[in-house]
N, C-alpha and C positions, 0 to 999 in steps of 0.2 A: 283159498284163503278169503276171510272176511275182513273187511276194515270198517270199524267203527264209526269213525268220524272222516268226515271231510273237513278242511280247514276253512273256517268262514270268513276270515277277513280275505283269503285269497279267491273266495268264490268260486262257482262251479269250472272244474279243469284245474284246480289246485291239487297238490298231494294230499294223500289220506295217511293217516296214522293209527295204530291199534298198538297197545302195549299189553303184553301177556305176562303176567307174574307166573314164576314156577309155583308148583301147586304145594299145598300144606302151609300151616302157620309159621309164623317165626317168633323168635324172642327178642326183648329189649336188648339193643346190645350186638343182636346176631345180624346176619346177612341177608338181606330181601334181594332176589335176582331174578331174572326174567329176559324178555326180549321185545326191544320196540322194532315194529314191522312198518315198514315205510313202502307206499307204493307212489310213482310218479305220476304227476297229472297230465294235461295235454301239451305240456312245454317243457323245458328244462329249468329247474329250479336250484339255487344254492341254498342248501341247509347250512345256517350260520350256527346253529347251535339245538341239541336236543337235551330238555332239563327235565328231571323227574320232581315233583313236589309232593311231599308228605302234608296231606290235608286232615284236619280233624274237624269233627262238629262240637262247638263248645257252648256252654251256658256263661252269660254274663249277669250278674246281679246288680240292680240299679236301686236307688231309693224309692222308685216308683214301681218296681216289679223285675222281671227278668227279659233278657232277649237271648237269641240264638244267632249263631253265624258261624263262618268258616274261618280257621285259623291254619296257615302255611307255617308248619314249624320245622321243616327241613328241605333243603334243594340239593340236588346232585347232578351235575352235568355228565351226561354219557357219551357224549359226541357231537360232531359238529365240522364245519368247514369241508363240506364235500359236496360234489356236485350230483344232484338226482337227476337222472336222465327222463325224458317223457317215457311214461309207462314201467319204468324201472321198478322192480322189486327188491328191497333191501332189507336185511334183518341187523340190528344193532343190539347184541348182548350187553347185559350190565350186571352188577353185582354191586351193592354198597351197604355200609353198617348202618342199622338204625341206631338213634340217640338212645342213650340207655333209660332215659325217662319216657320212652314210648309206651302209651297207655295199653294196658291189657285188654283184649276183646272178647276172650273167652277162657273159660275155665272148664276143664275136662271135656273140652270139644262142645261146650255149651255156651251160647252167645250170652255176653252181659248187656247187651244193647247199647254198646259204644260204636260210633261211626268213625272209620278210619279209611283213607283211600290214598292211591297213588296216581295223580294227575301228570300227564304228559304236556309240557310246553314246547312248541316248536319255532325256532326263529326262521323266517324265511323272508329274504328281499326286504330286510328291514322292518319286518312286521313280526308281531308275537302272537301266538295264538295256541291256544289250549284244547287238548283232545280230552279223550273221556276220563272219567273217574273210577279207578279200579279197586273194589274193596281190599283192604288188607287185613288180615287175620293175625294177632298177636298172643301167644300163650305165655303163662307165667313163666319166669327163671325158676330155677330150683329154690332160691332163696325166698322169693314170693310165694311159691305154692306152698312151702312148709308152714308158713305163717297162717295163711287161709285155711289149709288144712287143720291146723291146731284149733283155730277159732271154731272151725266146723266141729271138731271133736269135743270141742267145750261145750257145744250145744247152740252157738249162734247160727241164723240162719240169713240168707243172702236176701236182699230187698230190691235194691237198685244199685245203678252205677251212672256216673256222669263225668264230663269233663267242665272243670269251673275255671274260667278266666281270671287270672291274678296271680300273686305268688304267695307263699307261706313264709312269714319273717324269720328269719333267724336259721334258714336251712340253706343247703346248698342246690336249691333248684335252678334248672337252666332253661326250663321251657316255659313259653308265658301261659300255660295254663297247667292244672294239675288233676289227676284223677281221684275221684272219691266213690269208694265202695261201702256202700250204706248196708248195715247189718241189723237184724232183729235181735235182740239180746237173748240170751240164754235164760232158763228159769231161775238160775242161781243169781244174775244180774238185773231180772226184770223187774224187781220192785226199786232199783237205784236209777235205771238206764231207760229213757224210751227209745233211744237207738244210739249205735256206734258206728262212727265212720273210719275207715283206714284208708290212708294215702301211701304209697310207695315212692319214694325219690331215690331211685337207684342210680349208683356207679360203678365203674369198673372195679373197684376194690370193696366197697362196702354200701349199706342201703340204709336209709333213714325212714323208719316207720313212724308215721303220724297218725295217732288216735285221738279222735275228738267224739266226747261222748254228749249227748243230751240229757243232762241228769235231771229226774224228777224233783220237784219239790216237797219239802216235808211240812209237817204242822206249822213249823214258826219259820219255814224259809221258801223262797220262790224257785223254780227249776232256773237252771242256767247250763251253759255250755263249759266244758273243761277240756284241755286239751296238753297231750303230752307227746314227747319225741323220744325214740329210741333206735339205736345205732346197731346193726348187725353187720357181719361181714360174709361173703359168699363161702368162705372158708368153714363158717359154722355150721353149715347145713347137716353134715353127717355127723357132728359131734355137739348135739345140743338136745335137750329134753325139751323140744317146743312146745308141748302143752304145759308144762310148768313155766317155761319162760315167758309164753303169752300170757297166762293167768297171772304171773307176776305183774306184767303190764298193766293188766286190767285193775289190780289190786291197787296199783299206784294212782291210777286213773280216778278210782273210786275214792281215793284219799283226799285227791285235790280240792281245794277251796273253793268257794264261788270268786270270780274276776279273774280266773287263769286264763279267759279268752282275751284277756286285754293286757297281758304281760309280755316279758320276751323270754326267749329261750335261755339267754345267757352262756351258751356253749359254744366253745370253737368248732367252726365248721369243719368236719373231718375230710372235705373235699379240698379246703384252700380257696373257696370262692368266695367273692364278696357278698353281702348281706344287703338287698334292696329292700324297699318298702314292702311289708307284707299285707296281703289280703287275710292272713289269718295270723295270729299272735298266740303264744301261751307259753308259759312254765314247762321246763321239760326235764328229762331224765334220759342218762344213758345206761344202756344194758350192759354189762360185762359178758365175756365168752360164758355160755351155759356149759354145764357138765352133765353128762347123762347119756342115754341111747337116743338114737336116731328114731323119729317117729316113723312107724311103718309107712310104706307106700300105699296107696289105694284112695277111692273117693271117700271123704268125709261128709259130715252133715252138712257144711256149706255147699257142696256139691250137689247134694240131693235136692236143695232148695232150688237150684237152677235147673237140674234135670226135671224136676217136679212143676215146671211152667212158672217160675216165679218171676221170668222177664216176660211182661205183658205183652199181649198180640200189638196192641197198639205201638209200644216201644219199637218192635220189629217193623212195623209198618212204618213208622217214623225214619228208620235208617233206610229202608227202600224209597221212601220219597226224598231222601237227603241226597242220594245219588242220583235220583231222577232230576230233581230240580238242579243239580250242578250241571248234569249232561244239556238238560234244556237251557240253562243260562248260555252255556258255552256253544250251544248252536245256533244262537241269534245270528242271522245273516247267513245261515249254510243255504245251499240250494238243495242238494239231495244227500242221501247217505247210500254207499253201496252195502 
């Protein structure tokens, strides 16, 4: 057994910890499971608590540019209040549900360039120390996948994905950030849109789909952003013609007038949550239950863009740097590493 981290604040001779996630991606609202493996140091220690943190690498927009940082968006206590004897090895299993709004990190097994991780915090002798940061892979829910697949079959291509700090006004958003998946418009919409961004705000019953388009300017008008919201339920997955449904959304987005990005949704929140100040604002529409046949499963055009290397090498390197930097920050004051 190899333990990745000696706990820095306890110094050489303190306990070490390694968190091992069960293999395979999870889904938003699904269960992440694994084991926290402890090894005692050169004396007995009381483990007050073992807490797992879900960590995301997010971007924040400012008037003078952008900054990037780490946001802890969920915590789960998996154990504590026990004595770890000198040299003792102990395994603590865990399983807990991810927030429904947890970002998606991959599509059809291909990375989208999103950095999520699970970090272990150990409370020992009145001190808190953080262990290593383990990458967390999250695949789409069926209701998310059918929307992305429809966009791909309609000719849209994957461009990039990121996490933005802030709230989208008029929605049931719960996390302090949201995910934007940027798409290259299909030839049919290329004359109208420079790009389209899709955000999923998922709950246990329904999902809000927020579409934002960078609309091209015309002969007598300037370009502008326009935004719409649509609500679908998980039960609609197998009972909707998703190509027709999503194309209808795009047509409504196309029909929006300038200034939509500065209005408000004006619709009741399907989740029953309060509406805070929004990072984005816009006029919105609800989609009704669709009628038709389910879209056949399989890799769509959107996924081809991912497989074809649309996620740039520098983005992949940046994800690696994120985890390395987090480990180095936590290692300050460590003596050795087993």
